[in-house]
C-alpha positions, 0 to 999 in steps of 0.5 A: 233792664239795661245801664241806661235805667240805672240813673240815680234814685231809680230802683227795680227789683234786681233778678231775685232781688226786691227792690229793699224796703224795710219792713216790721219783720225785718225790724224785728230781727233786730235784737241786740243792735250788735253790727258784725262786719262781714269784710275780709280785709283788702290788700297787696297779695290778697288772691285773686281768681288766676285771669284777673288783675291783683290788687296794688295800691299805688300812694299817688300824693304824700304829705308835705307834698302839696306846700300850697296846702301849708299849713293843712296837707293832704295824702291820696292813693291811686288803687287797682283792683278787679270787681271780683276782689275781696269781698265782692256781689257779681252782677247777674252778667257776670256768669253766661252759660254756652246753650243752644237753640233749645236753651239746653247747655251746647259747649259749642252753643253761644253765649246766654245771660239771665233775663228774667224765669225763663228767659236769657238774651244772647251774651254777644249782644250786650257788651260794648267798649264800655262793658256790660249794658245788661244787668251790670252791677249799677242796676243792683238795688241796696239789699236789706234782707233777713239772713241767715248763716249756715256754719257747715264747718261748725256743725260738723265740729271743724275750724275748716271744711276739708279742701274740695269738699262739696257741702251735702243738701243732708250737710246742709238740713242738719246743720239747719235743724242743729241751729234751729234755723230756716230758709224761707221766702226772702233769705238770704243764706250765708254758708260757712266753710272755714276757708277764711282762715286759709286765706288769713293764712295763705294756704293755696287751697284757698284758691284751688281747692274751695270747699263749698256748697253743690249744685244739690244743696242749690237747688233745695235752697232755692226751692226754700225761696233763698234770693241771696247766697254767699259764703267765706271762700272765693266762688262760693260752690266748690272749687274744682270744677271749672264748670262752675255749676252752682253759678250757672243755675242761680245765676242764668236760670234764676237770677240769684247773685253770690257774695264771695269772701265774705268773712263770717267768723264772729257771727259763728263765735257769737252762734248769729245765725239770723238776722239783718243784712245790709250791701250797698253795691257801689253803682258802677255802670258796665261792671259785672261786680261790686266790691262791699261792706256787708253788715250784718245787724243781731 
């Protein structure tokens, strides 16, 4: 699929994400009707990956500037930020992998992007001055799905996982067992590391020593039917290393995208481990991601 097919009203599957449909099983997840915001607050100085432009907000129109509106008044502003600022979702064109002609990882190979199960395309063939032309965020449908919170930090009795901690398969399985929750086909998985607290306090570990799931945990979650991955940190996976092994495994090889910089504290405090998740990406043609305000309904 390319952006030429991303027309209003036309929805199609996007990688592992299905066309959204509200089913009785999904409605049965709503027991109390409590709605939880899973978004962080955007502000000047919010950490972003180093190569990306910072978030800025500039007043453009102040109350009283337009006398022609009297007795009414209006204010407006201009905002600049990278698509991967704050709580956002990655498009499948966001991450590629250098591969040789056999499809093996090769640092000298060409960059390839996900194009379906067992298929990739050359990244160089799918970009122009208007942005990405293959599976940009404009092609992603709204997301309405079952989701589970895996509170790894809470299960370990910690407010925050140690810097650069790699969440293991055992960590994930033990937390799920303690919560009496399961991952099954069609599930979004949100992992709590506690790193939101580093974002709130300005701890630089939020950007350069990130705790998150490792590759073994990601592989197992995919085998259980995970269709969307997210965490309360900047990269979902542990960082460093810079090579993004989980990103490549999920986005390039399995069409499973990421929610990053989530706010999961309220879910954890109220022990909400299973819920209906709703995420609505903006239809930004050519973009590699979108700011989102996910909500969980318990």
